[in-house]
C-alpha positions as CSV (number, residue, x, y, z in Angstrom):
1,X,-3.3,-2.1,2.1
2,X,-3.8,-3.0,-1.5
3,X,-3.6,-6.8,-1.2
4,X,-1.2,-9.6,-1.8
5,X,1.9,-8.4,-3.7
6,X,4.6,-10.0,-5.8
7,X,7.5,-8.4,-7.7
8,X,9.0,-9.6,-11.0
9,X,11.7,-7.8,-13.0
10,X,10.8,-4.2,-12.1
11,X,7.1,-4.7,-11.7
12,X,5.2,-4.9,-8.5
13,X,1.9,-6.8,-8.8
14,X,-0.8,-6.4,-6.3
15,X,-4.0,-8.4,-6.2
16,X,-7.2,-7.4,-4.3
17,X,-9.9,-9.9,-4.9
18,X,-10.6,-9.9,-8.6
19,X,-8.9,-6.5,-9.1
20,X,-5.2,-5.9,-9.6
21,X,-2.7,-3.2,-10.1
22,X,0.8,-3.3,-11.7
23,X,3.3,-0.6,-10.7
24,X,6.3,-0.5,-13.2
25,X,9.8,0.8,-12.4
26,X,9.2,3.4,-15.1
27,X,6.4,4.9,-12.9
28,X,3.6,3.6,-15.0
29,X,0.6,2.3,-13.0
30,X,-2.0,0.0,-14.6
31,X,-5.1,-1.0,-12.7
32,X,-7.7,-3.5,-13.7
33,X,-11.0,-3.8,-11.9
34,X,-14.5,-5.1,-12.3
35,X,-15.5,-1.6,-13.5
36,X,-14.0,1.8,-13.9
37,X,-14.8,2.8,-10.3
38,X,-13.0,-0.2,-8.9
39,X,-9.9,0.6,-11.0
40,X,-9.9,4.2,-10.0
41,X,-10.2,3.3,-6.3
42,X,-7.3,0.8,-6.7
43,X,-5.1,3.5,-8.3
44,X,-5.8,5.8,-5.4
45,X,-4.9,3.1,-2.9
46,X,-1.7,2.3,-4.9
47,X,-0.8,6.0,-4.9
48,X,-1.2,6.3,-1.1
49,X,0.8,3.1,-0.5
50,X,3.6,4.3,-2.7
51,X,3.7,7.8,-1.1
52,X,3.8,6.2,2.3
53,X,6.6,3.8,1.4
54,X,8.7,6.5,-0.2
55,X,8.2,9.2,2.4
56,X,8.0,7.3,5.6
57,X,9.7,9.1,8.5
58,X,9.5,6.2,10.9
59,X,7.2,8.2,13.3
60,X,5.4,5.0,14.4
61,X,1.9,6.4,14.2
62,X,0.9,3.3,12.2
63,X,2.0,0.9,15.0
64,X,-0.9,1.8,17.2
65,X,-3.4,1.2,14.4
66,X,-2.4,-2.4,13.7
67,X,-4.4,-5.0,15.7
68,X,-2.3,-7.7,14.0
69,X,1.1,-6.3,15.0
70,X,2.1,-6.6,11.4
71,X,4.3,-3.4,11.5
72,X,7.7,-2.8,12.8
73,X,9.7,0.4,12.5
74,X,13.5,0.4,12.0
75,X,14.1,3.7,10.3
76,X,10.9,3.2,8.2
77,X,7.8,1.1,8.6
78,X,8.0,-2.5,7.5
79,X,4.9,-4.7,7.0
80,X,5.1,-8.4,7.5
81,X,2.9,-11.4,6.5
82,X,0.5,-10.9,9.4
83,X,-1.0,-7.9,7.5
84,X,-4.7,-8.3,6.7
85,X,-4.7,-5.2,4.4
86,X,-7.3,-3.4,6.5
87,X,-5.8,0.0,5.7
88,X,-5.9,1.5,9.2
89,X,-2.2,2.2,9.2
90,X,-2.4,4.1,5.9
91,X,-5.3,6.3,7.0
92,X,-3.5,7.2,10.2
93,X,-0.2,8.0,8.4
94,X,0.7,11.7,8.5
95,X,2.5,11.3,5.1
96,X,-0.8,10.2,3.5
97,X,-2.9,12.7,5.4
98,X,-0.8,15.7,4.9
99,X,1.7,14.7,2.3
């Protein structure tokens, strides 16, 4: 949903175009965007993505939203490299909607 991600020594790095967000193991989140609005939007997306990952119940609602078939569920949802970061899975997720 956020974009391409990498992890290095307790930091998850996500890039979305020119904007990026760093999520540290300590819980600190740092977003950099072309302007304040872009950074705030990126923090919101990061929060939803983290909430979904931590609280996923494996209900499978997200599966029907993914045209790329980039999601599998084995206890919790797993996203593979086919993901285009469209966000449809996140907006359908009950954890994000009602969490």
